[in-house]
Structure formats: structure tokens, C-alpha cells
N, C-alpha and C positions, 0 to 999 in steps of 0.2 A: 567590421561593422561595429558602431558605437552605441546605436539608439535602437529601441525596441521596434520602431516603425520599420526599420531596415530588415528586421527579421520576419516582417509580414509583407513584404513587397510582392504584389501580384505578378509582376513581370518576371521576377526571379523564380517564383513559385511555378509559373508556366514553363519556364525553361527547364527547371528540375523535373517536372512532370513529363515533358517530352523525352527527356533523357531516360527517365524511369520506364516509360512505355517502350522505348527502343530496347533497353536492356533486357526487359522481361520477354520481349519477342526473341532476342538473341538466345536467351537462356532456355527457350522452349516451353514456357509456361502457358497454360490455357485457363479459360474461366472454369473449366470442369476439374482441373488439377492445378490450382493457383499455388503460388509461392506462399507459405504459411509463416508469418512473422508475429512473434509474441512481443507486445510492449508490456514490460513487467510492472512499470510504475503506474499507480492510479493517476498521477499528475499527467502523464502522457495520454492516458485514456480520455481524461477531461479535455485535453487540448485537441485531440483527434476529433472528438465530437463537436467541440465548441467552434472550431474552424472548418468543420465539414471535410476533413482530409479523407475520410473513408469514402465519401461520395465522389471525390474527384480522382481518386486513385484508380488505375485500370483494374478491371475485374480479374486480372491475372495475379493480383496480390490480395491475399486475405489477412487482415489484422486480427489477431487473437488477444483477447484482453486477459491480462495475467492477475496474479494474486497480490499486486503491490499496493493495494489500498489497506493502511493499517487498521482502520476501523472495521473494514469489511471482514478481515480474517479473525476477528475477536469471537471466540466461541460463546455460546449462551451461558454455559456454566460459570465462566470467568466474570460475566456481567452479573450473574446471581451473587457471586462472591463480593463484588463491589457494593451491591445493594445491601448485602448483609452487614458490610462494614458500616455503611451509612446508617443502618438501623440501631447500631450501638448507641447507648446514651452518651451525650456530650461529645459526639463526633461531628466534625465538619469534613465532608468528602469534596474534594475539588477535582476537576478534570477539564479537558478541552471540550469545546462546544459540540463537535461532531459526535462525541461519545455519549452525549445526553440522551439521544433518541434511539441508541442501539437497543433493540429488544432483547431482553433476558427471557427466561422461561415463563415468567409471570407478568413482568412489567419492565419498563425502561427506567433509567436513572431519572428522567424527567417526570415520569409518572410517580416514582417514589418520592421525588421532591414535592409533587403536588399533594401527597397525602401526609407531608410532615417531616420528611427527612431533610437535614440540612445539607444540601448539595449545591455547590456553586461552580459556575463556569469561570475558568481562568484562561489567560492568553499565554502563560508561562509558568513552570513549576516554581519560579521565584516568586510569583504572586502568592502561591500557597505558603511559602515561607513567611511572607509578610502577614498573611492571615494568622499564622501560627503565633507570630509575635504580638499581634493585636488581640489575640484571644488566648492568653496563658492558661485559662481554666478549661480550655477544650483540646481535644485531641484532633489535629488536623492531618488528614490523609490524602495525598495526591495520587489519583488513579493514573499512573503513567503507562502510556501505550505508544506504539509506533515502531518504525524500523530504526536502523542505526542513525537515521536523520535526527530524530528527536532524543535518543538515548543520551547523547553527550550533555544536553542541558539538564536532564534529570540527574545524571551522575554529578555534575557540577553543583547542583542545588543540594545534594546530599553532602558533598564536601563542605559547602558553605554552612549547612545546618551543624555539621560536626565541629567546624572551626568556631561557631558561636555557641556551642553547647546547648542547642535546643533540645528540650526533652519532650515536647509535645508534638513533634512532627514525624511523620513516617510516609512511606510510599508503598503503594500496591503495584508491584513491577510486573508489566505485561509487555515488555519490549521484546520484539522478535527480530531474527536475522534473516537476511534475504538469501544468502548463499545456500543454506540447507533447503529452503523452500524451492529454489531453482533445481536443486539436485533431485528433489522429490518429484518435480514435474517431468524432469527428463527421464527418470526411471519409470514413469507412468506409460504403460503400453497403449492406452487409449488415446494418447495425445501425440500427434505426429507434427513436429515443428521443423522448419527449415533454418531459422535464425532468431536472434533476439534483438530488440532495442532495449539497451541496458538502462537502469534507473539512474537518473541524473542526480537527484537529491541524496540518495544513499551514497553514491559514488563520491560526492563531495567529501564524505567522511572516510570511507573505506578505501578509495581509490580504484584503480582498474585492475590491479594485479590479482585480487581474489577471483576474478572471472576466468582466468586462463584455463582452468580445468574444463570449462565448457567447450573451448575450442580444441583443446588437446585430447581430452578424454571422449567427449561426445561428437566431436567433429561439427560443431555448430558455430557459425560466425555470430559475434556479438558486437554491437556498436553502442557505446554509452552516448546518450543523446541529450540535448537541451530540450526546452519545452515550447519553444515558438514554432510556428508552422514550418519555417524554412529549416529549423533544426531537425525536425522529424523527417522531412522530405530528403534532407541531405543524408541523414542516417540511413534511410531506405536506399538511396543511391550507392552509399558506401557498401552496404550489404550485398547489393546486386553485383557491384565491381568485384567483390571478394569471390562471390559464387562463380562468376563468369571466368575469372582468372584462376580458378581452382585453389583459392586460398581459403584458409579457415583461421581467423585471427580475432583478437580482441582489439577493437579500435576505439579511439576517443574522439568523437565529434565535438564534445562539450568541454574542449580543452581550455576555454577561456575561464572555466570554473574548477574543473576536476583535474586533479593531478594524479600520476600513476600511483604514488605512495600514500595518497589520501591526506587527511588533516591530522598531524601528529598530536596536537593539543587535544582534539576530540577523542582520538584513539586512546590516549593516555588516561584521560578521565574515565572513559568506559572500562578500560582494563583495571584501573584502581578500584572502582566501586562494584563492578559486576563480574560475575562469572557465568559460564554457560550451564544451563540446565541439561539434565540428561535427556529430556524430551519436553515438548510443549504441544499442546492441542491447537491446531488451526481449524477454523471453520472451513468445512469442505475438503480439507486435506488430511484431516485426522492427526494422530500424533507423529510428530516429525523429530527424530533424534537431534540433539544439540542445536535446537532452533529458537531458543529463547534465553533471555538473561534473567538471572535472579541476583539478589543483593548478597555480596560476600559476608561471611560471618563477622568479619571485622566491623561492619556497619550494621549489625543485626538490630541495634536499637532504633534504626530507621526503617526497619522491614515490617510492613503491616501484616505479612503472613506469619510472622513470629509474634507479634503483639495481639493478633485477634484469632479466634477460632472460626474457621470458615467452612461452609458446606463442602466445597471442593469436589463437586459432582460433575461428571460429564453429562451433558444434556443434549438430546437429539434436537436437530433443527425442526422447525414447523414443517409439518408434512406437505404443505402446499408450496413451500419455498424451494427453489432450486439454485440458491446462491452458491452452493458447493460446487455444482457443475459449471456455473459461470466463472467462478474463481479459478477453477482448474482449466478453463479455456476450452471445455468441450461443448459449451452451449452459449448461444448468444442471448443477450437480455430479452429480446422480443420473443424467443422461443419459450420462456417461462410462462406457464399457463395463467399466473396471476399478475404478470407484469402490466402495469397501467390500469388494472381494474381493481382488484382487491388489494394490490400492493402499489402504493404511490409514496412520493416523498412526504406527504402529510400524514399518511398512515402506513408506514413501512412494515412488512412482515419480515423481510430479510435486511441484512446489513448493506448489501450492494445498493439498496435504494436509499440509505441514510446519508452516507458521506458524499460530498460533491465529487470526490475522486472514485466513487463506486461506479461500475460500468452501467448499472441499471439506472441510477440517478442521472448520470451524464447523458445517457441515451434518452431518457424520459424528457430531459430539459431541451436537448439539441437535436435528437435525431429520429424521434418516433414517427413524426408526420411524414418525413421523406420515406420512411420504410413502409408506412401505410400506403403512400402514393405508388411506390414500386410494387407492392404486393397486388395492388389493384390492376396493374397492367402486366402482371405475371412475371415480374423481375424479382429474383431472390437475392 
């Protein structure tokens, strides 16, 4: 298939749904004991809600929403650190738009901007580099966050800054790694999963090879998927084929983009600039060993954690917010007691309601009315 419309063909979707229904029946799954499949990536969560896939799938399949939203896993303490940087004199802090409304312990970056901090939204870390060139009397700091998807662009920006000899540019590094997070989930006794829909964007960079431990060590199938409706449905069909045939493998549905070995240019840039932290705090998941990047000493002149003194505190989540349980996959968005009432996209209490890839925001936008309707007639 060549065009987007082909990946949204309703007739092909109906055919796949019939196949999925037949396979779940053969596999012996029921509504009371459904097949539990986690989609790791927030982009998949968004697509699932946007196209109503959860509504049309048989009730013998339960989709579990994972921690693959980069904004959602950012802990409050790291947001406080970013705000502390922005409060320094002569500092311009730049970041992506989604990060602007993530609540810290006292305020968000957007609220800090409203009371006078110079915080600017950018579309690329290279935009921050240009701001540094345009403002030589200011210290420009890019608040870098995201999985391996966005880390290469940050790494390449630091290499560019080094090549140009810029003295007034640095980066507050909060890039995280997907594989340690998956291992932490698999080691969680409260979460029972049958299979994974693997992240498409991250896999463009790291490839499919790093996931093999999931199939080999934990005996869980994983299919790396694209983001269109037919991509996700086909990935579920591939998972069911594996389970029925007694296989447990890593398969690549998104092979039009993802290669087993990943992207060598992106991997080389990351490995040149970054090294792995001993641990990094994830919202809802706590400290996970070897799960985040930091800037190598060779590039310390571009490391905001070296340039600035930061609070560096762990801050507990808001008492009413249950984002942690949602990120771990043990709770659905609508089960949170503040979902859609005290916590909305306009006034988010937790991170899952901020990013468009967050499960709460996606469900609030696309799915909450259907859930209310189902609840009214006694369907859970």
C-alpha cells in the first residue's frame, strides 16, 4: 500500500476484525478473561482512541495503555529543576510545546512564563541553537525530553554547537530509554500481560533486535506496529497467530519504516554524545536502573546540570492524581477519581492529561462519551 487512505480502508478493517474474532475464539479467550495486550507507545494509544479501535475490537481483547508517552513519564521534580533553570538571570529556556503545561510541584513552565521567566516553545532543538546565536548575551537552555525517538536530534544539536564553538548553549537532558521501562513492567507482579504492541517511532531508531529478551526471557510475543488503524489491527492479528501457533517471537509489522538493526546514524549520534545514567526517576514507575541518558563529560560545557545548581528533589505526585497507575497499565483513565472533573486538558492535575499521547487526554477527547454510554447500560 502506498497512501494513507489505504491504511484506513473500512473493508480491510472489517476483514481483519473478523479474523481477530475467530482467532480469539480459537484461543479460548472470554470477556471475563480477555487477552491482555499492552501498546507501549503513546502514539498508538492516541490512534486507538482516535479511530475507535477499542470500541470495535471483541471484548475478548483488552488493550492496556503503557508508559510510552514521553511527557507523561516526566516526574515533578525534574519539572521543578527546569523551572529553577528558567528562573536564573539571563536564561532563555526552550522546550517542546507539550512540556509547557506539565505540572511541577508548584507550577508548570507555562505558569512560570506567565510570571516573567523567559521560556519559549520550539519545534526542534536546532531552533534553540539559533536562539543562542541570536542572543549571545543570554544563556540558552534546551529542556530535552523524550525516548530514543527525539534523543538523536538533541545529540546532533550538541555536536553542531560544539562544531560552531557556541559558549551560551546547553541542554537539560531528560531523555529516557524504552527497554529498561519494559523490563520494569514485566517484573511488576501486579501487571499480567499476554503480549506487546511494540513502539513504532522508537523502533525506527533502535530497531527490533533489542526486544528479543521479551520473547526469550519472559515468553511474551511483541509485534512492532505502525500507527494507522490497519497497522494496529494487523499487529493484533499477528500476535494472535503467534499465540495460537505456540510461537513467541519479535515480529515487525512496520517494516516499511523499521529495520532490525535500526538507524545507524541516529544510534552513532546518541552514543557519541550520551551515556546511560545509573538510574532515572519515572513518574509512576519510580527509579529505574540504566533508564535515562546523560551528557558525556566530553560535552560537559553543554550540560545544564553542570552549569546550574538545581534543587534535584524527588517530589511526590498530587494526592488526587493516579497517573502512575495508568502509566503502569493497572488502571484505566476513566477509573481515576478526578478524570474529566478536576482534571481536564485545560486544567491538568497529572501528565497523562497534558500530552495528546497521554491516555487520559486521548480518552477525554475521543472516548469518554462512549464509556459513559456503556456504563449507563451496564457494560464495563
